[in-house]
C-alpha positions as CSV (number, residue, x, y, z in Angstrom):
1,M,-129.3,-72.0,-12.1
2,T,-129.1,-74.8,-9.3
3,K,-132.2,-76.3,-7.9
4,I,-132.1,-74.1,-4.6
5,D,-131.7,-71.3,-6.7
6,E,-134.9,-72.6,-8.5
7,M,-136.8,-72.9,-5.2
8,G,-135.9,-69.2,-4.4
9,A,-137.2,-68.0,-7.6
10,R,-140.4,-69.7,-7.0
11,A,-140.6,-68.8,-3.6
12,K,-140.3,-64.9,-4.6
13,E,-142.9,-65.2,-7.2
14,A,-145.2,-67.2,-4.7
15,S,-144.6,-64.7,-1.7
16,Q,-146.5,-61.9,-4.0
17,E,-149.5,-64.4,-4.3
18,V,-149.7,-65.2,-0.5
19,A,-149.2,-61.5,0.6
20,A,-152.3,-60.6,-1.4
21,L,-154.5,-63.2,0.1
22,S,-157.3,-62.4,2.3
23,L,-157.4,-63.5,5.9
24,E,-160.4,-65.8,5.5
25,K,-158.3,-67.4,2.6
26,R,-155.0,-67.7,4.8
27,N,-157.0,-69.2,7.7
28,A,-158.8,-71.8,5.0
29,V,-155.5,-73.1,4.1
30,L,-154.4,-73.7,7.9
31,K,-157.9,-75.5,8.5
32,Q,-157.0,-77.8,5.5
33,I,-153.6,-78.4,6.9
34,A,-155.3,-79.4,10.3
35,R,-157.6,-81.6,8.7
36,L,-155.0,-83.5,6.6
37,L,-153.0,-84.0,9.6
38,E,-155.9,-85.9,11.2
39,E,-156.8,-87.8,7.9
40,E,-153.3,-88.6,6.8
41,H,-151.5,-89.2,10.4
42,A,-150.9,-93.0,9.6
43,S,-148.6,-92.0,6.6
44,I,-146.8,-89.2,8.8
45,E,-146.2,-91.9,11.8
46,S,-145.1,-94.5,9.3
47,A,-142.4,-91.8,7.8
48,N,-141.6,-90.7,11.5
49,Q,-140.7,-94.4,12.4
50,K,-138.3,-94.7,9.3
51,D,-136.5,-91.7,10.8
52,L,-136.4,-93.1,14.3
53,A,-135.0,-96.5,12.9
54,T,-132.0,-94.5,11.7
55,A,-131.5,-92.2,14.6
56,G,-129.9,-94.5,17.2
57,D,-126.9,-92.0,17.8
58,L,-129.5,-89.5,19.3
59,T,-130.2,-89.0,23.1
60,G,-133.1,-90.2,24.7
61,P,-134.5,-86.7,25.2
62,M,-133.5,-85.9,21.5
63,Q,-135.4,-89.1,20.2
64,K,-138.5,-88.1,22.2
65,R,-138.3,-84.7,20.6
66,L,-138.0,-86.2,17.1
67,T,-140.9,-88.6,17.7
68,I,-144.3,-87.7,15.9
69,N,-147.4,-89.8,17.3
70,A,-150.9,-89.3,17.6
71,S,-150.6,-87.2,20.6
72,V,-148.1,-85.0,19.0
73,L,-150.0,-84.7,15.9
74,K,-153.1,-83.5,18.1
75,G,-151.0,-80.9,19.8
76,I,-149.8,-79.6,16.4
77,S,-153.5,-79.6,14.9
78,S,-154.5,-77.7,18.2
79,S,-151.9,-75.1,17.8
80,L,-153.3,-74.3,14.1
81,F,-156.6,-73.7,15.4
82,S,-155.3,-71.3,18.0
83,L,-153.2,-69.7,15.0
84,I,-156.7,-69.3,13.0
85,D,-158.1,-67.4,16.1
86,L,-155.4,-64.9,16.2
87,K,-156.1,-61.4,14.7
88,D,-154.6,-60.7,11.1
89,P,-151.1,-59.3,11.7
90,L,-151.4,-57.4,8.6
91,A,-154.5,-55.6,9.4
92,G,-155.0,-52.1,10.2
93,P,-155.8,-49.5,11.5
94,Y,-152.5,-48.0,10.2
95,P,-151.1,-45.0,11.5
96,S,-151.2,-42.0,9.0
97,W,-150.5,-38.4,9.1
98,V,-150.3,-35.6,6.5
99,H,-147.1,-33.6,5.4
100,E,-147.2,-29.9,5.6
101,T,-147.4,-29.6,1.8
102,G,-150.5,-32.1,1.8
103,F,-149.5,-35.5,1.1
104,K,-150.6,-38.4,3.3
105,I,-148.1,-40.8,4.9
106,V,-149.6,-44.2,5.8
107,K,-147.4,-46.4,8.0
108,K,-148.5,-50.0,6.9
109,T,-147.7,-53.5,8.1
110,V,-146.7,-55.9,5.5
111,P,-145.0,-59.5,5.1
112,L,-141.2,-60.0,5.5
113,G,-141.6,-62.0,1.8
114,V,-139.5,-65.1,1.6
115,V,-138.5,-66.5,5.0
116,A,-136.0,-69.4,5.1
117,M,-136.0,-71.9,8.1
118,V,-133.0,-74.1,9.0
119,Y,-133.6,-76.5,11.8
120,E,-132.2,-79.7,13.2
121,A,-134.3,-82.9,14.6
122,R,-137.6,-80.7,15.1
123,P,-140.1,-82.0,12.8
124,N,-143.0,-80.0,14.3
125,V,-141.0,-76.8,13.2
126,T,-142.0,-77.8,9.6
127,V,-145.7,-77.1,10.3
128,D,-145.2,-74.4,12.6
129,A,-143.1,-72.5,10.4
130,A,-145.2,-73.0,7.3
131,A,-148.4,-72.0,9.3
132,L,-146.9,-68.8,10.8
133,A,-145.7,-67.8,7.4
134,I,-148.9,-68.6,5.7
135,K,-151.0,-66.6,8.4
136,S,-148.7,-63.6,8.2
137,G,-148.4,-63.5,4.3
138,N,-145.1,-64.9,3.6
139,A,-143.5,-67.7,1.6
140,V,-141.1,-70.1,3.4
141,I,-138.4,-72.4,2.3
142,L,-137.8,-75.2,4.9
143,R,-134.3,-77.0,5.4
144,G,-134.8,-79.7,8.2
145,G,-131.9,-82.1,9.6
146,K,-131.5,-85.4,8.1
147,E,-132.7,-87.1,11.4
148,A,-136.2,-86.2,10.4
149,I,-136.2,-86.0,6.7
150,Q,-138.8,-88.7,6.1
151,T,-141.1,-86.9,8.5
152,N,-140.4,-83.5,7.0
153,I,-141.0,-84.7,3.5
154,A,-144.5,-86.3,4.6
155,L,-145.4,-82.9,6.4
156,A,-144.4,-80.8,3.6
157,T,-146.2,-82.9,1.1
158,L,-149.3,-82.6,3.1
159,I,-149.0,-78.7,3.3
160,Q,-148.4,-78.4,-0.4
161,K,-151.6,-80.4,-0.8
162,A,-153.6,-78.1,1.6
163,L,-152.4,-75.2,-0.6
164,E,-153.5,-77.0,-3.8
165,Q,-156.8,-77.9,-2.5
166,E,-157.4,-74.1,-1.8
167,G,-156.3,-73.2,-5.5
168,L,-153.1,-71.8,-4.3
169,N,-149.2,-72.2,-5.5
170,P,-147.7,-75.1,-3.6
171,A,-144.5,-73.2,-3.8
172,I,-145.6,-70.7,-0.8
173,V,-144.1,-73.7,1.5
174,Q,-140.9,-75.7,0.0
175,L,-138.6,-78.0,1.6
176,I,-135.1,-78.8,0.6
177,E,-134.6,-82.5,0.8
178,D,-131.0,-82.4,0.4
179,T,-129.6,-82.7,3.9
180,S,-126.0,-82.3,3.0
181,H,-123.8,-79.4,4.4
182,D,-124.0,-78.0,0.7
183,S,-127.6,-77.4,0.6
184,V,-127.4,-75.3,3.9
185,N,-124.2,-73.3,2.4
186,E,-126.2,-72.5,-0.6
187,L,-129.3,-71.4,1.2
188,L,-127.2,-69.1,3.4
189,G,-126.1,-67.3,0.2
190,L,-129.4,-66.9,-1.5
191,R,-129.6,-63.3,-1.0
192,K,-131.4,-62.5,-4.2
193,Y,-134.5,-64.5,-2.9
194,V,-134.5,-64.9,0.7
195,D,-135.5,-62.1,2.9
196,V,-134.6,-63.5,6.3
197,L,-133.3,-66.7,7.6
198,I,-134.0,-68.2,10.9
199,P,-131.9,-71.0,12.4
200,R,-133.2,-73.5,15.2
201,G,-131.1,-76.0,16.5
202,S,-127.8,-76.2,18.8
203,K,-125.6,-73.5,19.8
204,G,-122.6,-74.5,17.3
205,F,-125.3,-74.8,14.5
206,I,-126.8,-71.6,15.1
207,D,-122.9,-70.1,15.5
208,F,-122.2,-71.5,12.2
209,V,-125.3,-70.1,10.6
210,V,-124.6,-66.6,12.0
211,E,-121.0,-66.4,11.0
212,N,-121.5,-67.7,7.4
213,A,-125.0,-66.4,6.4
214,K,-125.0,-63.7,3.5
215,V,-128.6,-63.0,3.9
216,P,-130.1,-61.3,7.0
217,V,-130.5,-64.0,10.2
218,I,-132.6,-63.7,13.3
219,E,-130.5,-65.6,15.9
220,T,-132.6,-68.0,17.9
221,G,-132.7,-70.8,20.0
222,A,-129.8,-71.6,22.2
223,G,-130.6,-72.0,25.8
224,N,-127.9,-72.1,28.5
225,T,-130.6,-71.4,31.0
226,H,-130.0,-70.5,34.7
227,I,-132.0,-70.7,37.8
228,F,-130.8,-68.8,40.8
229,V,-132.2,-69.6,44.0
230,D,-131.7,-66.8,46.3
231,E,-131.5,-66.9,50.2
232,S,-135.3,-65.8,50.4
233,A,-136.8,-68.3,48.4
234,D,-139.7,-70.6,49.1
235,Q,-137.8,-73.8,49.2
236,E,-140.6,-76.3,48.8
237,E,-141.7,-73.8,45.7
238,A,-138.3,-73.7,44.4
239,L,-138.0,-77.4,44.2
240,T,-141.2,-77.8,42.2
241,V,-140.0,-75.2,39.7
242,I,-136.4,-76.6,39.3
243,V,-137.4,-80.1,38.6
244,N,-140.1,-78.9,36.2
245,A,-137.6,-76.7,34.5
246,K,-135.1,-79.4,34.1
247,T,-137.0,-82.6,33.4
248,S,-140.3,-82.0,31.8
249,K,-138.8,-81.8,28.5
250,P,-134.9,-81.7,28.8
251,A,-134.0,-81.4,24.8
252,V,-135.6,-78.2,24.4
253,C,-134.2,-74.6,24.6
254,N,-136.3,-73.4,27.6
255,A,-134.9,-76.3,29.8
256,A,-132.9,-75.3,32.7
257,E,-129.4,-76.4,32.3
258,K,-127.4,-74.8,35.2
259,L,-128.4,-74.1,39.3
260,L,-127.0,-71.3,41.3
261,V,-127.6,-71.5,44.8
262,H,-127.2,-68.6,47.4
263,E,-124.3,-69.6,49.8
264,A,-126.5,-68.9,53.1
265,I,-129.0,-71.8,51.9
266,A,-126.7,-74.0,50.4
267,A,-125.7,-76.6,53.1
268,D,-129.8,-76.9,53.6
269,F,-131.1,-76.8,50.2
270,L,-128.5,-78.3,48.0
271,P,-129.1,-82.0,49.4
272,K,-132.9,-81.5,48.9
273,V,-132.6,-80.4,45.2
274,V,-129.9,-83.0,44.5
275,A,-132.3,-85.9,45.9
276,A,-135.2,-84.6,44.0
277,L,-133.3,-84.1,40.6
278,M,-131.6,-87.7,40.9
279,E,-135.1,-89.1,41.6
280,K,-135.9,-88.0,38.2
281,G,-132.6,-89.4,36.6
282,V,-130.8,-86.1,36.3
283,E,-127.0,-86.3,36.7
284,I,-125.6,-83.7,38.8
285,R,-122.2,-81.8,38.2
286,G,-120.9,-79.1,40.6
287,D,-118.2,-77.1,41.7
288,Q,-115.9,-78.0,44.8
289,A,-118.0,-76.5,47.2
290,V,-121.1,-78.1,46.0
291,Q,-119.3,-81.4,46.2
292,A,-118.3,-80.6,49.8
293,I,-121.8,-80.4,50.8
294,D,-123.2,-83.5,48.9
295,S,-120.8,-86.2,47.9
296,R,-123.3,-87.5,45.1
297,V,-122.2,-84.6,42.7
298,E,-119.8,-85.3,40.1
299,A,-116.9,-82.8,39.4
300,A,-117.9,-80.1,37.0
301,T,-115.5,-78.9,34.5
302,D,-114.9,-75.5,32.9
303,P,-116.8,-76.4,29.7
304,D,-119.9,-77.4,31.7
305,W,-120.7,-73.7,32.4
306,E,-121.3,-73.0,28.9
307,T,-122.6,-76.2,27.7
308,E,-126.4,-76.6,26.6
309,Y,-126.8,-80.3,27.8
310,N,-130.3,-81.0,26.0
311,D,-130.3,-84.0,28.4
312,L,-131.1,-84.9,31.9
313,I,-127.8,-83.3,33.1
314,M,-127.5,-80.4,35.4
315,A,-124.4,-78.4,36.8
316,I,-124.9,-76.4,39.9
317,H,-122.7,-73.5,41.4
318,I,-122.8,-71.7,44.8
319,V,-122.7,-67.8,44.8
320,K,-122.6,-65.4,47.5
321,D,-125.3,-62.8,46.6
322,V,-127.5,-61.6,43.8
323,D,-124.8,-59.6,42.5
324,Q,-122.4,-62.6,42.1
325,A,-125.3,-64.5,40.6
326,I,-126.2,-61.8,38.1
327,D,-122.5,-61.5,36.9
328,W,-122.2,-65.3,36.6
329,I,-125.4,-65.4,34.4
330,N,-124.3,-62.8,32.1
331,T,-121.0,-64.4,31.5
332,Y,-122.4,-67.8,30.5
333,T,-125.8,-66.8,29.3
334,T,-127.2,-67.5,25.8
335,H,-129.7,-64.7,26.2
336,H,-132.4,-66.8,26.2
337,S,-134.5,-67.6,29.4
338,E,-133.0,-66.7,32.9
339,T,-134.9,-67.2,36.5
340,I,-134.7,-66.1,39.8
341,L,-136.4,-67.7,42.6
342,S,-136.9,-65.1,45.4
343,E,-139.2,-63.2,47.7
344,N,-137.0,-60.2,48.0
345,A,-138.2,-57.5,46.0
346,A,-135.0,-55.5,45.7
347,N,-133.2,-58.7,44.6
348,V,-135.9,-59.5,42.1
349,A,-135.9,-55.9,40.8
350,K,-132.1,-56.0,40.4
351,F,-131.9,-59.3,38.9
352,M,-134.7,-58.4,36.1
353,Q,-133.0,-55.2,35.3
354,Q,-129.5,-56.5,34.7
355,V,-129.8,-59.8,33.6
356,D,-129.4,-60.0,29.8
357,A,-131.9,-62.2,28.4
358,A,-135.0,-62.2,26.4
359,V,-137.3,-63.6,29.0
360,V,-136.5,-63.0,32.6
361,Y,-138.8,-64.9,35.3
362,Q,-139.5,-64.7,39.1
363,N,-140.7,-67.8,40.6
364,V,-141.9,-69.6,37.3
365,S,-140.5,-72.4,35.3
366,S,-138.4,-71.4,32.2
367,R,-140.4,-74.0,30.4
368,F,-143.0,-71.4,29.6
369,T,-140.8,-69.4,27.2
370,D,-142.9,-70.6,24.1
371,G,-145.0,-68.7,21.7
372,F,-148.2,-70.7,22.4
373,E,-147.8,-70.3,26.2
374,F,-147.3,-66.6,25.5
375,G,-150.5,-66.3,23.6
376,F,-149.0,-66.1,20.1
377,G,-150.4,-69.4,18.9
378,A,-147.4,-71.3,17.3
379,E,-143.8,-69.8,17.3
380,I,-141.2,-69.7,14.9
381,G,-138.4,-69.5,17.2
382,I,-137.0,-67.8,20.5
383,S,-135.1,-64.8,19.3
384,T,-132.0,-64.3,21.5
385,Q,-130.9,-61.1,19.8
386,K,-132.0,-57.7,20.2
387,L,-132.8,-56.1,16.8
388,H,-136.4,-56.6,15.2
389,A,-137.5,-59.3,17.4
390,R,-136.7,-60.7,20.7
391,G,-138.1,-63.8,22.7
392,P,-140.8,-65.8,21.6
393,M,-141.6,-64.9,17.7
394,G,-145.1,-65.0,16.9
395,L,-146.9,-63.4,13.8
396,P,-145.8,-60.0,14.5
397,A,-142.1,-60.9,14.0
398,L,-142.7,-62.0,10.3
399,T,-143.9,-58.6,9.5
400,T,-142.0,-55.3,8.7
401,I,-143.2,-51.8,7.7
402,K,-143.9,-50.3,4.4
403,Y,-144.7,-46.7,4.1
404,E,-147.5,-45.5,1.6
405,V,-147.7,-42.0,0.3
406,F,-150.5,-40.6,-1.4
407,G,-150.4,-36.7,-3.0
408,E,-151.4,-34.5,-5.6
409,G,-148.2,-33.6,-7.5
410,Q,-146.2,-32.2,-4.6
411,V,-142.5,-31.8,-5.1
412,R,-139.8,-30.9,-2.6
413,N,-138.0,-27.4,-2.8
């Protein structure tokens, strides 16, 4: 049995323990984690500095996403208390009914069992995933990227310490410290122990997991996110939304990557939006029509339209109407978050109905696609598929159904 097999076996055993815990006990563990994050912040920040020292090939926004400091830890701790305040995802009342022969059927909500997380340079996911797993009664196996390995080890050690302080099995949360491709490949085949696997990272990374996993996968994360500025848009409002969606945190999956502009307002609006974005350090790429209007724009290539930059880069395309915008988005979308800036009710309704994405916005920044912002506490990811869960995945997404049947000797004819 390999080391990862052993982790799987321990997780399977631990999943039975955590599934039986009371809500009070699960919340007590989360409180302990929050307390330890405050008490041991110096050791976590020190581990994070080691990761940052070896992360020179990451872009500025990605390095920022990797960084763990006092402010970030405070935000993580706050999200834990928000999660504590949420109701128990396993609690009833459960729907029930009686069969014609007299036995009772109860539709009960139960944990998934063992959840595996594979993710890249996002150390906050270590805490978010562990906390959501504990609150929903699941065990979790974590495999982070090499960029954040020292931080992830520090955080996972802290979480296991909290579990032990509450008298619980530390195998409820385990971290794979091997950052080689072999460890990912082995985890993807751990069907005997893992009930569901959730990847978070770049489109290429997620595609690799989906294509190679033998365990069930919930596809998440990649965000080639569009904003369409309709002819009727309030242009001042549109500028504010676009700048926020692109620049407030460019390395995340809910940041805007592409901008579509209605041809009727392009000559007036494009110079304004290009200036506003460039002021924030954004590199602008565009098609020939965009370049003809604003010479500051660099030429876009075909790969640009399907690329998730995770950086201060944005590509702009001019469309003739809402129908062309919808067709363009449905061609290049990663089904994450898409936005229309418009005051035309008919165009908004058409966009909302026909755009194939987990979250569709009118006059709102896509940066709100987030479990915390949607009121779910922490999130385990943004599902971009349609089965089981879609959009920000909070506690209910980590549960499933069990039917319990109670009878008095009934048999079927």
